[in-house]
C-alpha positions in Angstrom: -14.8 -18.8 0.4 -17.2 -16.3 2.0 -15.2 -16.2 5.2 -12.0 -15.6 3.2 -13.6 -12.8 1.2 -14.7 -11.2 4.5 -11.2 -11.4 5.9 -9.8 -9.7 2.8 -12.5 -7.0 3.1 -11.6 -6.6 6.8 -7.9 -6.1 5.8 -8.9 -3.4 3.3 -10.9 -1.7 6.0 -8.1 -1.8 8.5 -5.6 -0.5 5.9 -8.0 2.3 5.1 -7.7 3.7 8.6 -4.0 4.4 8.1 -4.5 7.6 6.2 -7.3 8.8 8.5 -5.3 8.4 11.7 -2.2 9.8 10.0 -4.1 13.0 9.1 -5.1 13.4 12.8 -1.5 13.1 13.8 -0.3 15.6 11.2 -2.9 18.2 12.1 -2.4 17.8 15.9 1.3 17.5 16.2 4.6 18.5 14.4 5.3 14.9 13.5 6.8 14.7 10.0 5.3 12.1 7.5 8.7 10.4 7.0 9.0 10.0 10.8 5.6 8.4 11.0 6.5 6.0 8.2 9.7 5.1 10.1 7.9 4.6 13.4 5.2 2.5 11.8 7.7 0.0 10.5 9.6 -0.1 13.8 6.5 -0.9 15.7 5.5 -3.7 13.2 9.0 -5.3 12.9 8.9 -7.5 16.1 5.4 -8.8 15.1 6.7 -9.8 11.7 9.8 -11.3 13.2 7.6 -13.7 15.2 5.5 -14.5 12.1 8.6 -15.2 10.0 9.9 -17.7 12.5 6.5 -19.4 12.8 6.4 -19.6 9.1 9.9 -21.2 8.9 8.9 -23.8 11.5 5.8 -24.7 9.5 7.9 -25.0 6.4 10.4 -27.2 8.2 7.6 -29.4 9.6 6.0 -29.9 6.2 9.1 -30.3 4.1 11.6 -31.6 6.5 14.1 -28.9 5.7 14.7 -25.3 6.9 14.3 -22.4 4.4 17.4 -20.4 4.1 17.9 -17.1 2.2 20.7 -16.8 -0.3 22.2 -13.7 -1.9 20.0 -14.2 -5.0 16.9 -13.9 -2.8 18.2 -11.1 -0.6 18.9 -8.7 -3.4 15.2 -8.4 -4.5 14.2 -8.1 -0.9 16.6 -5.2 -0.5 15.0 -3.6 -3.6 11.6 -4.1 -2.1 12.8 -2.4 1.1 14.0 0.6 -0.9 10.6 0.8 -2.6 8.9 0.4 0.8 10.9 3.3 2.3 10.0 5.6 -0.6 6.4 4.6 -0.6 5.9 5.2 3.2 7.4 8.7 2.8 5.6 9.8 -0.4 2.2 8.4 0.6 2.1 9.9 4.1 3.5 13.2 2.8 0.7 13.2 0.1 -1.9 12.7 2.9 -0.4 15.6 4.8 -0.3 17.9 1.9 -3.7 17.1 0.4 -6.2 14.8 2.1 -6.4 11.1 3.1 -9.1 10.4 0.4 -7.6 11.9 -2.7 -4.0 10.8 -1.8 -5.1 7.1 -1.3 -7.3 7.0 -4.4 -4.4 8.2 -6.6 -1.6 6.2 -4.8 -3.5 2.9 -4.8 -5.8 2.9 -7.8 -3.2 3.9 -10.5 -0.6 1.2 -9.8 -2.6 -1.9 -10.8 -3.4 -0.3 -14.1 0.2 0.8 -14.6 1.5 -2.7 -13.7 -0.9 -4.3 -16.3 0.7 -2.0 -19.0 4.3 -2.2 -17.9 4.2 -5.9 -17.4 4.2 -6.2 -21.2 7.7 -4.8 -21.9 9.2 -5.9 -18.6 7.7 -9.3 -17.9 6.4 -10.4 -21.3 2.8 -10.2 -20.3 0.8 -8.8 -23.2 -1.9 -6.4 -22.3 -5.3 -6.7 -24.0 -7.6 -4.0 -25.3 -9.5 -3.9 -22.0 -6.2 -3.3 -20.1 -5.3 -0.4 -22.4 -8.8 1.1 -22.1 -8.5 0.8 -18.3 -5.3 2.8 -18.4 -7.0 5.6 -20.3 -9.9 5.5 -17.9 -7.5 5.5 -14.9 -5.8 8.6 -16.2 -9.1 10.3 -16.8 -10.3 9.4 -13.3 -7.1 10.8 -11.8 -7.5 14.0 -13.7 -11.1 14.3 -12.5 -9.9 13.8 -8.9 -7.4 16.6 -9.3 -10.1 18.9 -10.8 -12.4 18.1 -7.9 -9.7 18.9 -5.4 -9.2 22.3 -7.1 -13.0 22.9 -7.0 -13.4 22.0 -3.3 -10.3 23.7 -1.9 -10.1 26.6 -4.3 -6.4 25.9 -5.2 -4.2 23.3 -6.9 -2.4 21.4 -4.2 0.2 20.5 -6.7 2.9 19.3 -4.2 0.5 16.8 -2.6 -0.8 15.6 -6.0 2.8 15.0 -7.2 3.6 13.1 -4.0 0.5 10.9 -4.5 1.7 10.3 -8.1 5.2 9.5 -6.8 3.7 7.0 -4.3 1.8 5.4 -7.2 4.9 5.1 -9.3 6.9 3.6 -6.4 4.0 1.1 -5.6 4.1 0.1 -9.3 7.9 -0.6 -9.1 7.3 -2.5 -5.9 4.6 -4.6 -7.5 6.7 -5.4 -10.6 9.7 -6.3 -8.4 7.6 -8.5 -6.1 6.1 -10.3 -9.1 9.5 -10.9 -10.6 11.0 -12.3 -7.3 7.9 -13.6 -5.4 8.4 -17.2 -6.3 10.2 -19.2 -3.6 10.4 -16.7 -0.8 7.8 -17.2 2.0 5.4 -14.3 2.6 6.3 -13.2 6.1 10.0 -13.6 5.4 9.5 -11.2 2.5 7.7 -8.8 4.7 10.2 -8.9 7.6 13.3 -8.3 5.4 11.5 -5.7 3.3 10.4 -3.7 6.4 13.8 -4.2 8.1 15.6 -2.8 5.0 13.2 0.1 4.9 13.8 1.0 8.5 17.6 1.0 7.9 17.1 3.3 4.9 14.7 5.7 6.7 16.7 5.9 10.0 19.5 8.1 8.7 17.1 10.1 6.5 14.9 10.9 9.5 17.9 11.8 11.7 19.5 14.1 9.1 16.2 15.9 8.2 15.4 16.6 11.9 12.4 14.2 11.8 12.9 13.2 15.5 12.5 16.9 16.6 8.7 16.7 16.4 8.4 13.7 18.8 8.3 16.0 21.8 4.9 17.3 20.5 3.3 13.9 20.8 1.1 13.3 23.8 0.1 9.9 25.1 -2.9 9.7 22.8 -0.7 10.5 19.8 1.7 7.7 20.7 -1.3 5.4 20.9 -2.2 6.5 17.3 1.3 5.6 16.2 1.1 2.2 17.8 -2.3 1.7 16.3 -1.0 2.3 12.8 2.0 0.0 13.4 -0.2 -2.9 14.8 -3.8 -2.8 13.5 -3.6 -1.8 9.8 0.0 -3.0 9.4 0.1 -6.3 11.3 -3.5 -7.4 11.8 -4.5 -6.2 8.3 -1.6 -8.2 6.8 -2.5 -11.4 8.6 -6.2 -11.0 7.8 -5.3 -10.6 4.1 -3.2 -13.8 3.9 -5.7 -15.8 6.0 -8.4 -14.8 3.5 -6.1 -15.5 0.5 -6.0 -19.2 1.5 -9.6 -19.8 0.5 -10.2 -16.9 -1.9 -9.3 -16.9 -5.6 -6.5 -14.4 -6.4 -8.6 -12.5 -8.9 -11.5 -12.0 -6.5 -9.1 -11.0 -3.7 -7.5 -8.3 -5.9 -11.0 -6.9 -6.7 -12.0 -6.9 -3.0 -8.8 -5.0 -2.1 -9.9 -2.1 -4.3 -12.4 -1.4 -1.5 -9.5 0.2 0.5 -9.4 3.5 -1.3 -13.2 3.7 -1.3 -13.2 3.0 2.4 -10.7 5.8 2.9 -12.7 8.3 0.8 -15.8 7.4 2.8 -14.1 7.8 6.2 -12.3 10.9 5.1 -15.7 12.4 4.2 -17.5 11.3 7.4 -14.6 11.8 9.9 -12.4 14.5 8.4 -15.0 16.4 6.4 -13.1 15.9 3.1 -15.4 16.4 0.2 -14.7 15.1 -3.3 -17.6 16.8 -5.1 -19.5 15.5 -8.1 -16.4 15.5 -10.4 -14.3 13.7 -7.8 -17.0 11.1 -7.1 -17.2 10.4 -10.8 -13.5 10.2 -11.1 -13.2 7.8 -8.1 -15.9 5.6 -9.7 -14.1 5.6 -13.1 -10.7 4.9 -11.4 -12.2 2.0 -9.3 -13.7 0.4 -12.4 -10.4 0.7 -14.2 -8.6 -1.0 -11.3 -11.2 -3.9 -11.3 -10.8 -4.4 -15.1 -7.0 -4.3 -14.8 -7.1 -6.7 -11.9 -9.4 -9.1 -13.8 -7.9 -9.0 -17.2 -4.5 -7.4 -16.9 -2.4 -10.3 -15.6 -1.7 -13.7 -16.9 -3.2 -16.5 -14.6 0.3 -17.9 -13.8 1.6 -14.6 -12.3 -1.4 -13.0 -10.7 -1.4 -14.9 -7.4 2.3 -14.1 -6.8 1.7 -10.4 -7.5 -1.3 -10.3 -5.1 0.7 -11.9 -2.3 3.8 -9.7 -2.9 1.9 -6.5 -3.1 0.6 -6.7 0.4 4.0 -6.1 2.0 3.4 -2.5 0.8 -0.1 -2.4 2.2 1.2 -3.6 5.6 
C-alpha cells in the first residue's frame, strides 16, 4: 500500500507542474490558454490510444470477450468530453489571468465539496453534517484566497477568479457525470474518448478565435514545454495514479490527491514568486481540510471508488 500511495503522490506532483509550466508559456509567448489546452490533448491522444488497446486486450484475455462501446456508453463519454473542453479552457485561462497557485486551489479544492453536496439531490447520496460544514469552510477558504490575492496584487483580478470558479463548476459537473456513468466503461477507454471529444470541440473554437496565430511566437524550448504538459503530467501522471489505485484504498487516494493544489501553491511561490500572504495561507489550509473531510465523509462507500477513477480523466 505504501508503494501505491507514493505513486498517487507522484501523480499529484506531476499534475501540479501543469499550471507552473503553463504560466511560463503564457508570459513568454502569445500562446492562448485555449490553444494550450487543445495542444495538450492532441499530444496525449496517441498515448491513450495505445493504453486503450492494451486495456482491451487485457479484458479480452481475462474475460474471453472483447469490450465494445454502445450508444448508451458513448453519450456520457461525449458529455465528459464537453466538460473536459470547458475545463481545459477555463482553468488555463484562470492561470493566465491570476496565478497558478490561486487558480489551482480554487479550481480543484471546491469541486469535491460541491460534489458531496450536489450528490444528494442528483444521485440520492445524503450529505452528513460534516459535509455541510465542509462546504461552509470551503466557501470561507475561497473567500480568504480572493482577499489574499487582492492584498498581494493590490487589485481584484475578478476575471481570473471567475474563470477559476467556472473551472470548479465544470469539474463538479464532470465528476457527477463520471460517477453516474463510470460503471462498466474501462478507465483508459473513458480517457481516450473523453479527450478525443474534447479535441473535436476545441479545434473549431481555436480556429475561429485565432488561437493558432500565436504558434509562431513559440521557440523550440516552448514547444518542449507543450510536449512536457501533454506527456508528463497528462500521460505519466494518469498512469501513476491508476497504478497506485490498484493497491491504495479509494478514500486514502482521494486525500492524497489533495496534495496537488498544495504542490502548485508551493511551486508557484518558489518558482514564480507568487505569494499568498497570511490570509491566503489560512484560506488554503481551511480549503484543504474541507476537501479532506468531504472526501472522507461526503460519498457513500459504493460510489466513491468509481468517482475517484472517473475524476482523473480531468486531471490528465
